[in-house]
KEDO-673551 format. One record per residue (C-alpha): x, y, z. Coordinates in pm, whole numbers, padded with zeros to 5 digits, always signed. Layout:
<pts>
XYZ/...
</pts>
This chain:
<pts>
+08933+15458-01158/+08562+15419-01112/+08374+15758-01177/+08203+15879-00848/+07863+16045-00865/+07733+16300-00623/+07355+16233-00549/+07291+16577-00485/+07432+16791-00753/+07605+16778-01087/+07528+16388-01130/+07361+16166-01415/+07239+15884-01179/+07098+15827-00864/+06874+16089-00666/+06906+16375-00890/+06754+16560-01178/+06795+16259-01413/+06617+16031-01180/+06337+16232-01010/+06134+16529-01129/+05894+16587-01388/+06107+16767-01623/+05897+16822-01913/+05749+16473-01930/+05376+16426-01809/+05457+16039-01741/+05777+16042-01581/+05851+15776-01349/+06057+15790-01032/+06383+15551-01109/+06452+15423-00737/+06708+15169-00898/+06907+15450-01080/+07208+15429-00843/+07237+15051-00792/+07548+14933-00973/+07471+14730-01289/+07118+14836-01328/+07149+14923-01690/+07327+14584-01774/+07001+14374-01659/+06828+14477-01982/+06859+14648-02308/+06499+14764-02308/+06427+15149-02280/+06116+15355-02218/+06079+15629-02476/+05805+15892-02418/+05655+16118-02708/+05414+16390-02698/+05175+16405-02380/+05036+16047-02312/+05218+15842-02548/+05484+15601-02449/+05687+15341-02611/+05915+15067-02539/+06231+14989-02754/+06544+14767-02752/+06864+14921-02751/+07039+14687-03003/+07326+14922-03068/+07428+14929-02706/+07402+15295-02690/+07500+15474-02334/+07151+15618-02281/+07035+15796-01977/+06710+15966-01892/+06640+16277-02092/+06836+16186-02405/+06650+16266-02718/+06669+15939-02954/+06543+15838-03308/+06342+15516-03277/+06181+15299-03544/+05813+15385-03665/+05604+15241-03934/+05682+15401-04171/+06016+15579-04103/+06135+15690-03772/+05995+15900-03485/+06193+16123-03226/+06145+16068-02855/+06293+16131-02515/+06431+15862-02274/+06224+15819-01962/+06344+15509-01814/+06639+15267-01835/+06742+14932-01634/+06536+14708-01463/+06207+14892-01387/+06154+14907-01769/+06053+14529-01742/+05794+14628-01444/+05641+14892-01673/+05656+14672-01971/+05420+14423-01773/+05162+14709-01706/+05130+14819-02064/+05044+14452-02143/+05254+14429-02444/+05224+14056-02536/+05364+14032-02868/+05735+14067-02926/+05677+14252-03263/+05542+14559-03075/+05875+14622-02932/+06084+14797-03205/+06435+14915-03176/+06635+15265-03117/+06828+15382-03420/+07036+15644-03273/+07085+15952-03060/+06887+16232-03257/+07096+16443-03492/+07063+16808-03569/+06900+16715-03888/+06643+16498-03714/+06554+16771-03458/+06506+17026-03752/+06252+16786-03912/+06102+16731-03572/+06067+17090-03503/+05892+17149-03841/+05656+16874-03768/+05550+17014-03430/+05471+17360-03601/+05218+17203-03794/+05014+17043-03539/+04791+17329-03439/+04713+17447-03766/+04647+17084-03874/+04383+17042-03577/+04198+17354-03662/+04167+17276-04027/+04057+16893-03982/+03787+17025-03746/+03661+17208-04020/+03675+16923-04255/+03482+16692-04006/+03223+16970-03951/+03159+16998-04326/+03106+16624-04350/+02842+16643-04061/+03022+16400-03840/+02942+16395-03464/+03284+16397-03340/+03557+16637-03180/+03916+16633-03308/+04094+16690-02985/+04450+16694-03071/+04684+16612-03361/+05036+16452-03337/+05293+16432-03627/+05565+16181-03640/+05922+16321-03621/+05986+16246-03986/+05646+16421-04098/+05527+16108-04273/+05248+16030-04051/+05002+16212-03830/+04772+16065-03561/+04449+16228-03494/+04297+16196-03157/+03909+16237-03165/+03636+16209-02912/+03284+16060-03011/+02976+15928-02824/+02874+15698-03102/+03026+15501-03360/+03151+15745-03653/+03219+15640-04024/+03508+15830-04092/+03639+15675-04393/+03561+15969-04614/+03724+16181-04338/+04043+15999-04375/+04043+16046-04741/+03996+16433-04739/+04269+16436-04453/+04511+16268-04680/+04431+16457-04969/+04474+16803-04772/+04795+16719-04560/+04963+16470-04786/+05070+16229-04505/+04963+15892-04363/+04663+15920-04153/+04574+15748-03813/+04264+15774-03633/+04274+15725-03258/+03966+15756-03016/+04007+15872-02673/+03775+15922-02380/+03705+16246-02144/+03966+16152-01906/+04255+16108-02198/+04129+16448-02329/+04174+16646-01986/+04520+16473-01956/+04629+16598-02300/+04519+16956-02243/+04618+16966-01894/+04479+17200-01613/+04457+17255-01250/+04227+17046-00999/+04026+17180-00708/+04318+17053-00503/+04524+17323-00633/+04766+17095-00801/+04809+16981-01189/+04577+16709-01287/+04697+16348-01207/+04596+16267-01570/+04830+16525-01697/+05121+16477-01493/+05185+16124-01377/+04873+15876-01452/+04885+15651-01752/+04649+15383-01718/+04296+15516-01584/+04074+15280-01345/+03694+15292-01353/+03546+15526-01072/+03213+15436-00916/+03009+15605-00654/+03066+15334-00425/+03414+15486-00364/+03235+15786-00244/+02992+15587-00012/+03278+15403+00155/+03426+15734+00248/+03112+15918+00358/+03136+16166+00102/+02811+16367+00004/+02705+16223-00346/+02711+16571-00491/+02761+16568-00869/+02943+16901-00885/+03173+16814-00569/+03256+16479-00728/+03311+16553-01089/+03647+16664-01194/+03769+16876-01499/+03676+16590-01752/+03301+16590-01605/+03347+16249-01482/+03395+16122-01140/+03743+16224-00985/+04017+15963-01029/+04162+16052-00656/+03830+15891-00497/+04012+15563-00540/+04329+15668-00390/+04207+15608-00027/+03933+15399-00069/+04130+15100+00039/+04204+15231+00365/+03866+15326+00434/+03731+14983+00349/+03984+14831+00575/+03915+15076+00872/+03527+15048+00841/+03581+14668+00917/+03654+14765+01267/+03348+14968+01320/+03006+14806+01427/+02736+14733+01215/+02485+15010+01139/+02179+14805+01207/+02294+14727+01578/+02113+14905+01835/+02306+14960+02203/+02077+14922+02501/+02167+15081+02821/+01959+15099+03160/+01783+15402+03047/+01739+15427+02661/+01834+15253+02340/+02073+15407+02117/+02091+15427+01737/+02409+15501+01517/+02415+15850+01406/+02726+15891+01230/+03072+15764+01246/+03437+15894+01189/+03593+15603+00990/+03971+15668+01011/+03954+15797+01384/+03745+15477+01518/+03488+15700+01694/+03100+15649+01641/+02830+15883+01769/+02497+15728+01885/+02159+15913+01938/+01840+15794+02126/+01616+15899+01838/+01644+15770+01478/+01550+16086+01307/+01692+16374+01500/+02001+16430+01719/+01909+16380+02083/+02144+16275+02384/+02427+16218+02144/+02700+15999+02273/+03070+15978+02123/+03257+15670+02197/+03507+15436+02029/+03429+15141+01823/+03601+14923+02071/+03358+15041+02351/+03064+14994+02122/+03172+14642+02062/+03208+14585+02418/+02835+14717+02495/+02704+14491+02202/+02861+14181+02373/+02714+14280+02687/+02371+14311+02535/+02415+13965+02396/+02459+13835+02757/+02160+13996+02861/+02331+14284+03048/+02266+14664+03006/+02537+14898+03125/+02447+15200+03292/+02567+15457+03003/+02758+15389+02693/+03059+15572+02857/+03366+15379+02937/+03376+15498+03277/+03018+15420+03340/+02924+15776+03424/+02557+15846+03370/+02450+16166+03175/+02171+16384+03234/+01909+16333+02961/+01865+16602+02706/+01589+16667+02470/+01613+16676+02087/+01851+16964+01958/+01658+17247+01799/+01861+17531+01662/+01550+17772+01710/+01572+17720+02078/+01936+17747+02154/+01957+18118+02145/+01729+18405+02238/+01575+18569+01930/+01595+18916+02081/+01990+18885+02097/+02006+19100+01783/+01788+19383+01911/+01963+19700+02031/+02004+19738+02402/+01801+20015+02548/+01961+20284+02746/+01852+20286+03096/+01845+20584+03307/+02058+20612+03612/+01831+20662+03911/+01975+20846+04196/+01952+20681+04549/+01774+20889+04812/+01907+20896+05170/+01722+20839+05483/+01652+21190+05514/+01427+21201+05211/+01648+21424+04976/+01880+21275+04726/+02255+21287+04762/+02459+21552+04609/+02151+21736+04520/+02125+22099+04513/+01868+22267+04729/+01608+22448+04520/+01369+22717+04641/+01055+22675+04411/+00751+22913+04459/+00441+22897+04268/+00413+23068+03946/+00294+23422+03978/+00421+23487+04336/+00789+23488+04302/+01043+23624+04066/+01075+23437+03725/+01354+23462+03503/+01279+23582+03152/+01007+23807+03006/+00757+23902+03282/+00391+23838+03258/+00101+24099+03189/+00013+24154+03542/+00369+24254+03626/+00400+24491+03368/+00064+24663+03457/+00193+24709+03830/+00506+24849+03703/+00360+25134+03497/+00361+25469+03711/+00007+25610+03758/-00085+25937+03601/-00266+26197+03770/
</pts>
Protein backbone atom coordinates (compact mmCIF):
# COMPACT_ATOMS: atom_id res chain seq x y z
CA UNK A 1 0.00 0.00 0.00
CA UNK A 2 1.35 3.38 -0.94
CA UNK A 3 2.35 5.57 1.98
CA UNK A 4 0.07 8.56 2.53
CA UNK A 5 1.52 11.88 3.66
CA UNK A 6 -0.19 14.56 5.67
CA UNK A 7 0.64 17.95 4.17
CA UNK A 8 0.18 19.73 7.50
CA UNK A 9 2.05 17.77 10.19
CA UNK A 10 4.40 14.84 10.40
CA UNK A 11 5.19 14.66 6.70
CA UNK A 12 8.38 14.53 4.70
CA UNK A 13 6.96 15.78 1.38
CA UNK A 14 4.58 18.50 0.32
CA UNK A 15 3.76 21.77 2.08
CA UNK A 16 5.54 21.00 5.31
CA UNK A 17 8.80 21.62 7.13
CA UNK A 18 10.76 19.72 4.47
CA UNK A 19 9.47 21.80 1.56
CA UNK A 20 8.87 25.20 3.09
CA UNK A 21 10.64 27.33 5.67
CA UNK A 22 14.10 28.62 6.09
CA UNK A 23 15.35 25.97 8.51
CA UNK A 24 18.96 27.01 9.16
CA UNK A 25 19.78 27.59 5.50
CA UNK A 26 20.15 31.10 4.10
CA UNK A 27 19.43 30.17 0.47
CA UNK A 28 16.46 27.92 1.02
CA UNK A 29 14.17 27.43 -1.99
CA UNK A 30 10.43 26.80 -1.82
CA UNK A 31 9.84 23.42 -3.47
CA UNK A 32 6.32 23.83 -4.86
CA UNK A 33 6.62 20.52 -6.75
CA UNK A 34 7.57 18.42 -3.72
CA UNK A 35 4.17 16.70 -3.40
CA UNK A 36 3.87 15.88 -7.13
CA UNK A 37 4.11 12.11 -7.66
CA UNK A 38 7.29 11.07 -9.46
CA UNK A 39 9.02 14.41 -8.95
CA UNK A 40 12.28 12.86 -7.75
CA UNK A 41 12.42 10.46 -10.68
CA UNK A 42 12.66 13.35 -13.13
CA UNK A 43 16.40 13.84 -12.53
CA UNK A 44 19.23 12.61 -10.34
CA UNK A 45 20.50 16.14 -9.73
CA UNK A 46 20.50 17.35 -6.12
CA UNK A 47 21.13 20.82 -4.72
CA UNK A 48 23.47 20.84 -1.71
CA UNK A 49 24.16 23.93 0.37
CA UNK A 50 27.22 24.65 2.44
CA UNK A 51 28.16 27.50 4.75
CA UNK A 52 26.19 30.73 4.18
CA UNK A 53 26.07 31.74 0.52
CA UNK A 54 27.62 28.71 -1.21
CA UNK A 55 25.61 26.12 -3.10
CA UNK A 56 26.55 23.18 -5.29
CA UNK A 57 24.83 20.75 -7.63
CA UNK A 58 25.66 17.05 -7.63
CA UNK A 59 24.62 13.79 -9.28
CA UNK A 60 23.00 11.17 -7.10
CA UNK A 61 24.85 8.33 -8.83
CA UNK A 62 24.21 5.84 -6.00
CA UNK A 63 20.43 6.48 -6.16
CA UNK A 64 20.17 7.33 -2.49
CA UNK A 65 16.73 8.21 -1.13
CA UNK A 66 17.43 11.83 -0.30
CA UNK A 67 15.06 14.46 1.01
CA UNK A 68 15.39 18.02 2.10
CA UNK A 69 17.52 18.39 5.24
CA UNK A 70 19.68 15.29 4.80
CA UNK A 71 23.40 15.76 5.53
CA UNK A 72 25.54 14.19 2.80
CA UNK A 73 29.21 13.76 1.92
CA UNK A 74 29.97 15.04 -1.59
CA UNK A 75 32.94 14.99 -3.90
CA UNK A 76 35.46 17.83 -3.54
CA UNK A 77 38.85 18.74 -4.94
CA UNK A 78 40.66 17.30 -3.07
CA UNK A 79 38.84 15.00 -0.63
CA UNK A 80 35.17 15.38 0.31
CA UNK A 81 32.91 18.04 1.77
CA UNK A 82 29.85 17.99 4.01
CA UNK A 83 26.66 19.77 3.04
CA UNK A 84 22.89 19.78 3.49
CA UNK A 85 20.38 18.76 0.80
CA UNK A 86 18.14 21.77 0.08
CA UNK A 87 16.36 20.76 -3.14
CA UNK A 88 15.56 17.64 -5.13
CA UNK A 89 13.52 16.86 -8.23
CA UNK A 90 12.54 18.91 -11.26
CA UNK A 91 13.27 22.33 -9.78
CA UNK A 92 16.98 21.52 -9.56
CA UNK A 93 17.26 21.79 -13.35
CA UNK A 94 15.83 25.29 -13.26
CA UNK A 95 18.20 26.28 -10.47
CA UNK A 96 21.07 24.84 -12.50
CA UNK A 97 20.28 27.21 -15.37
CA UNK A 98 20.39 30.19 -13.00
CA UNK A 99 23.81 29.08 -11.73
CA UNK A 100 25.19 29.14 -15.34
CA UNK A 101 27.07 25.85 -14.97
CA UNK A 102 27.80 25.18 -18.64
CA UNK A 103 30.46 22.50 -18.16
CA UNK A 104 29.43 19.00 -17.08
CA UNK A 105 32.70 18.69 -15.16
CA UNK A 106 31.45 21.25 -12.63
CA UNK A 107 28.76 18.80 -11.50
CA UNK A 108 30.33 16.28 -9.17
CA UNK A 109 28.69 13.38 -7.33
CA UNK A 110 27.30 12.51 -3.93
CA UNK A 111 29.23 9.83 -2.06
CA UNK A 112 26.95 8.89 0.82
CA UNK A 113 24.83 10.13 3.68
CA UNK A 114 27.23 11.54 6.27
CA UNK A 115 28.40 9.10 8.94
CA UNK A 116 29.29 9.89 12.53
CA UNK A 117 33.02 9.97 11.74
CA UNK A 118 32.32 12.50 8.96
CA UNK A 119 30.35 14.71 11.35
CA UNK A 120 33.13 14.65 13.96
CA UNK A 121 35.64 15.79 11.35
CA UNK A 122 33.19 18.43 10.17
CA UNK A 123 32.67 19.86 13.67
CA UNK A 124 36.43 20.01 14.17
CA UNK A 125 36.80 21.98 10.93
CA UNK A 126 34.07 24.46 11.87
CA UNK A 127 35.60 25.09 15.29
CA UNK A 128 38.84 26.32 13.66
CA UNK A 129 37.26 28.89 11.36
CA UNK A 130 37.01 31.90 13.67
CA UNK A 131 40.52 31.61 15.09
CA UNK A 132 41.90 31.13 11.58
CA UNK A 133 40.15 34.29 10.35
CA UNK A 134 41.57 36.42 13.19
CA UNK A 135 45.11 35.10 12.69
CA UNK A 136 44.97 35.47 8.90
CA UNK A 137 43.95 39.12 9.26
CA UNK A 138 47.06 39.76 11.33
CA UNK A 139 49.24 38.03 8.72
CA UNK A 140 47.76 40.18 5.93
CA UNK A 141 48.32 43.31 8.03
CA UNK A 142 51.97 42.42 8.63
CA UNK A 143 52.47 42.07 4.87
CA UNK A 144 50.95 45.51 4.31
CA UNK A 145 48.17 44.28 2.00
CA UNK A 146 45.18 46.57 1.43
CA UNK A 147 42.54 43.88 1.92
CA UNK A 148 40.14 42.58 4.52
CA UNK A 149 39.54 38.89 5.17
CA UNK A 150 35.84 38.72 5.93
CA UNK A 151 35.30 35.00 6.48
CA UNK A 152 36.99 31.61 6.39
CA UNK A 153 35.35 28.32 5.42
CA UNK A 154 36.99 24.97 6.02
CA UNK A 155 36.18 21.97 3.88
CA UNK A 156 34.44 19.11 5.65
CA UNK A 157 37.60 16.95 5.78
CA UNK A 158 39.91 19.82 6.93
CA UNK A 159 42.09 19.48 3.82
CA UNK A 160 41.19 22.87 2.33
CA UNK A 161 40.23 26.36 3.50
CA UNK A 162 38.51 29.11 1.50
CA UNK A 163 39.43 32.68 2.48
CA UNK A 164 36.85 35.30 1.47
CA UNK A 165 38.38 38.76 1.20
CA UNK A 166 37.35 42.28 0.21
CA UNK A 167 39.67 44.67 -1.64
CA UNK A 168 39.12 47.88 -3.57
CA UNK A 169 42.16 47.37 -5.79
CA UNK A 170 44.08 44.46 -7.19
CA UNK A 171 46.06 42.63 -4.50
CA UNK A 172 49.16 40.51 -4.98
CA UNK A 173 48.62 37.83 -2.35
CA UNK A 174 51.16 35.25 -3.54
CA UNK A 175 53.27 35.69 -0.43
CA UNK A 176 50.12 35.67 1.69
CA UNK A 177 49.13 32.24 0.35
CA UNK A 178 52.57 30.85 1.22
CA UNK A 179 52.36 32.22 4.76
CA UNK A 180 48.83 30.94 5.28
CA UNK A 181 49.71 27.45 4.01
CA UNK A 182 52.77 27.30 6.27
CA UNK A 183 50.73 28.47 9.28
CA UNK A 184 47.56 26.35 8.96
CA UNK A 185 48.91 23.37 6.92
CA UNK A 186 45.93 23.22 4.57
CA UNK A 187 45.32 23.95 0.91
CA UNK A 188 44.48 27.66 0.46
CA UNK A 189 41.88 29.13 -1.90
CA UNK A 190 41.27 32.89 -2.10
CA UNK A 191 37.86 34.26 -3.19
CA UNK A 192 37.13 37.93 -3.63
CA UNK A 193 33.65 39.10 -2.65
CA UNK A 194 31.88 42.45 -2.73
CA UNK A 195 30.18 44.49 -0.07
CA UNK A 196 26.81 42.85 -0.79
CA UNK A 197 28.23 39.35 -0.38
CA UNK A 198 29.91 40.37 2.86
CA UNK A 199 26.63 41.67 4.27
CA UNK A 200 24.98 38.40 3.23
CA UNK A 201 27.59 36.34 5.05
CA UNK A 202 27.48 38.44 8.22
CA UNK A 203 23.69 38.94 8.28
CA UNK A 204 21.66 41.57 10.09
CA UNK A 205 18.33 43.39 10.20
CA UNK A 206 17.31 45.93 7.60
CA UNK A 207 15.38 49.18 8.10
CA UNK A 208 12.18 47.28 7.26
CA UNK A 209 12.56 45.26 10.47
CA UNK A 210 13.24 41.95 8.71
CA UNK A 211 16.41 39.98 8.09
CA UNK A 212 18.53 41.07 5.16
CA UNK A 213 17.40 39.63 1.84
CA UNK A 214 21.02 38.81 0.93
CA UNK A 215 21.31 36.79 4.16
CA UNK A 216 18.07 34.82 3.74
CA UNK A 217 17.09 34.02 0.16
CA UNK A 218 19.04 36.06 -2.42
CA UNK A 219 21.73 34.29 -4.39
CA UNK A 220 22.39 36.45 -7.44
CA UNK A 221 22.90 40.17 -7.01
CA UNK A 222 21.48 42.41 -9.73
CA UNK A 223 22.97 45.86 -10.22
CA UNK A 224 20.87 48.65 -8.68
CA UNK A 225 20.93 52.18 -10.10
CA UNK A 226 19.48 55.50 -9.07
CA UNK A 227 17.10 55.27 -12.03
CA UNK A 228 15.07 52.74 -10.00
CA UNK A 229 14.52 55.41 -7.34
CA UNK A 230 13.58 58.02 -9.95
CA UNK A 231 10.94 55.77 -11.49
CA UNK A 232 9.34 55.37 -8.04
CA UNK A 233 9.54 59.10 -7.18
CA UNK A 234 11.81 58.40 -4.22
CA UNK A 235 13.95 61.21 -2.87
CA UNK A 236 17.59 60.71 -3.82
CA UNK A 237 18.84 60.74 -0.25
CA UNK A 238 21.97 58.55 0.09
CA UNK A 239 21.25 57.84 3.76
CA UNK A 240 17.77 56.53 2.93
CA UNK A 241 18.71 54.61 -0.22
CA UNK A 242 21.81 52.85 1.15
CA UNK A 243 21.57 49.48 2.86
CA UNK A 244 23.72 47.78 5.48
CA UNK A 245 26.43 47.22 2.85
CA UNK A 246 26.61 50.98 2.06
CA UNK A 247 25.34 50.21 -1.45
CA UNK A 248 21.93 50.93 -2.95
CA UNK A 249 19.25 48.69 -1.45
CA UNK A 250 18.41 45.60 -3.47
CA UNK A 251 14.71 46.09 -2.71
CA UNK A 252 14.66 49.15 -5.00
CA UNK A 253 14.41 46.69 -7.88
CA UNK A 254 11.47 44.74 -6.47
CA UNK A 255 8.65 47.08 -7.56
CA UNK A 256 10.33 49.17 -10.23
CA UNK A 257 8.71 47.15 -13.04
CA UNK A 258 5.23 47.88 -11.69
CA UNK A 259 6.05 51.58 -11.41
CA UNK A 260 7.38 51.68 -14.97
CA UNK A 261 4.25 49.98 -16.26
CA UNK A 262 1.95 52.27 -14.26
CA UNK A 263 3.82 55.42 -15.31
CA UNK A 264 3.02 54.70 -18.94
CA UNK A 265 -0.64 55.41 -18.18
CA UNK A 266 0.15 58.89 -16.87
CA UNK A 267 0.27 62.03 -19.04
CA UNK A 268 3.59 63.60 -19.98
CA UNK A 269 5.13 66.03 -17.51
CA UNK A 270 5.76 68.66 -20.18
CA UNK A 271 2.14 68.93 -21.34
CA UNK A 272 0.25 72.01 -20.08
CA UNK A 273 -3.52 71.70 -19.57
CA UNK A 274 -5.49 74.72 -20.74
CA UNK A 275 -8.86 75.78 -19.37
CA UNK A 276 -10.93 78.89 -19.93
CA UNK A 277 -9.45 80.56 -16.84
CA UNK A 278 -5.80 79.46 -16.62
CA UNK A 279 -3.09 77.07 -17.69
CA UNK A 280 -2.21 74.16 -15.40
CA UNK A 281 1.22 72.59 -14.99
CA UNK A 282 1.96 69.16 -13.53
CA UNK A 283 2.86 69.54 -9.85
CA UNK A 284 3.06 65.92 -8.62
CA UNK A 285 1.69 62.48 -9.46
CA UNK A 286 0.64 59.34 -7.59
CA UNK A 287 1.88 56.65 -9.96
CA UNK A 288 0.15 53.56 -8.53
CA UNK A 289 -3.14 55.34 -7.79
CA UNK A 290 -3.19 56.96 -11.24
CA UNK A 291 -3.88 60.46 -9.85
CA UNK A 292 -2.12 63.67 -10.93
CA UNK A 293 -2.03 67.11 -9.30
CA UNK A 294 -1.85 70.31 -11.36
CA UNK A 295 -0.97 73.86 -10.33
CA UNK A 296 -1.38 77.20 -12.08
CA UNK A 297 2.14 78.20 -11.05
CA UNK A 298 5.28 76.32 -12.03
CA UNK A 299 7.18 77.26 -8.87
CA UNK A 300 4.66 77.17 -6.02
CA UNK A 301 1.48 75.25 -5.26
CA UNK A 302 -1.37 77.51 -6.40
CA UNK A 303 -4.96 76.50 -7.27
CA UNK A 304 -4.17 72.80 -6.97
CA UNK A 305 -6.42 70.44 -8.90
CA UNK A 306 -6.29 66.68 -8.30
CA UNK A 307 -7.70 64.65 -11.19
CA UNK A 308 -7.31 61.17 -12.62
CA UNK A 309 -4.91 60.36 -15.42
CA UNK A 310 -7.85 59.49 -17.67
CA UNK A 311 -9.37 62.95 -17.13
CA UNK A 312 -6.01 64.59 -17.85
CA UNK A 313 -5.79 62.77 -21.18
CA UNK A 314 -9.32 63.89 -22.04
CA UNK A 315 -8.39 67.53 -21.41
CA UNK A 316 -5.24 67.11 -23.52
CA UNK A 317 -7.31 65.74 -26.38
CA UNK A 318 -9.75 68.66 -26.06
CA UNK A 319 -6.85 71.13 -26.19
CA UNK A 320 -5.61 69.51 -29.37
CA UNK A 321 -8.98 70.15 -30.96
CA UNK A 322 -8.81 73.76 -29.85
CA UNK A 323 -11.36 73.38 -27.05
CA UNK A 324 -10.88 74.59 -23.50
CA UNK A 325 -13.03 73.10 -20.72
CA UNK A 326 -14.51 75.23 -17.97
CA UNK A 327 -12.36 73.43 -15.34
CA UNK A 328 -10.26 70.33 -14.95
CA UNK A 329 -12.88 68.51 -12.86
CA UNK A 330 -14.90 65.82 -14.59
CA UNK A 331 -18.23 67.42 -13.65
CA UNK A 332 -17.10 70.72 -15.15
CA UNK A 333 -17.65 72.62 -11.91
CA UNK A 334 -15.71 75.84 -11.64
CA UNK A 335 -13.65 76.45 -8.55
CA UNK A 336 -13.01 79.78 -6.94
CA UNK A 337 -9.46 81.00 -7.65
CA UNK A 338 -6.97 80.72 -4.85
CA UNK A 339 -3.66 82.43 -4.40
CA UNK A 340 -0.37 80.75 -3.72
CA UNK A 341 -0.27 78.72 -0.52
CA UNK A 342 1.79 80.51 2.11
CA UNK A 343 2.19 78.59 5.32
CA UNK A 344 2.99 81.78 7.22
CA UNK A 345 -0.39 83.32 6.40
CA UNK A 346 -2.55 80.28 7.13
CA UNK A 347 -2.64 80.79 10.87
CA UNK A 348 -2.76 83.75 13.23
CA UNK A 349 0.64 84.44 14.72
CA UNK A 350 -0.98 85.38 18.04
CA UNK A 351 -2.57 81.95 18.50
CA UNK A 352 0.13 80.89 20.95
CA UNK A 353 -0.27 83.94 23.21
CA UNK A 354 -2.02 83.46 26.52
CA UNK A 355 -5.61 84.56 26.49
CA UNK A 356 -6.15 87.62 28.66
CA UNK A 357 -8.69 87.33 31.43
CA UNK A 358 -11.54 89.71 30.82
CA UNK A 359 -13.35 91.27 33.76
CA UNK A 360 -17.05 90.72 33.91
CA UNK A 361 -19.04 93.91 33.75
CA UNK A 362 -22.37 94.18 35.55
CA UNK A 363 -25.20 95.39 33.44
CA UNK A 364 -26.99 98.45 34.81
CA UNK A 365 -30.78 98.46 34.77
CA UNK A 366 -32.82 101.35 33.46
CA UNK A 367 -33.07 102.86 36.98
CA UNK A 368 -29.34 103.55 37.11
CA UNK A 369 -28.26 101.16 39.95
CA UNK A 370 -26.75 97.81 39.00
CA UNK A 371 -28.75 94.66 39.65
CA UNK A 372 -28.09 92.70 42.86
CA UNK A 373 -26.07 95.63 44.20
CA UNK A 374 -26.17 96.42 47.91
CA UNK A 375 -27.03 100.02 48.80
CA UNK A 376 -24.10 101.86 50.26
CA UNK A 377 -24.35 105.10 52.31
CA UNK A 378 -21.04 106.75 51.82
CA UNK A 379 -20.11 110.02 53.51
CA UNK A 380 -17.17 112.23 52.83
CA UNK A 381 -14.11 111.62 54.92
CA UNK A 382 -13.98 113.50 58.20
CA UNK A 383 -17.79 113.88 58.56
CA UNK A 384 -19.09 110.42 59.26
CA UNK A 385 -17.91 107.49 61.31
CA UNK A 386 -15.04 105.52 59.99
CA UNK A 387 -14.06 102.03 60.86
CA UNK A 388 -10.60 101.52 62.17
CA UNK A 389 -8.33 103.99 63.96
CA UNK A 390 -9.80 107.52 64.51
CA UNK A 391 -7.94 110.50 63.15
CA UNK A 392 -6.18 113.14 65.30
CA UNK A 393 -9.11 115.61 65.23
CA UNK A 394 -11.49 113.00 66.61
CA UNK A 395 -9.04 112.06 69.35
CA UNK A 396 -8.69 115.74 70.39
CA UNK A 397 -12.45 116.27 70.57
CA UNK A 398 -12.93 113.11 72.65
CA UNK A 399 -10.60 114.30 75.49
CA UNK A 400 -12.33 115.95 78.52
CA UNK A 401 -11.52 119.56 79.21
CA UNK A 402 -9.66 120.20 82.41
CA UNK A 403 -10.59 123.19 84.57
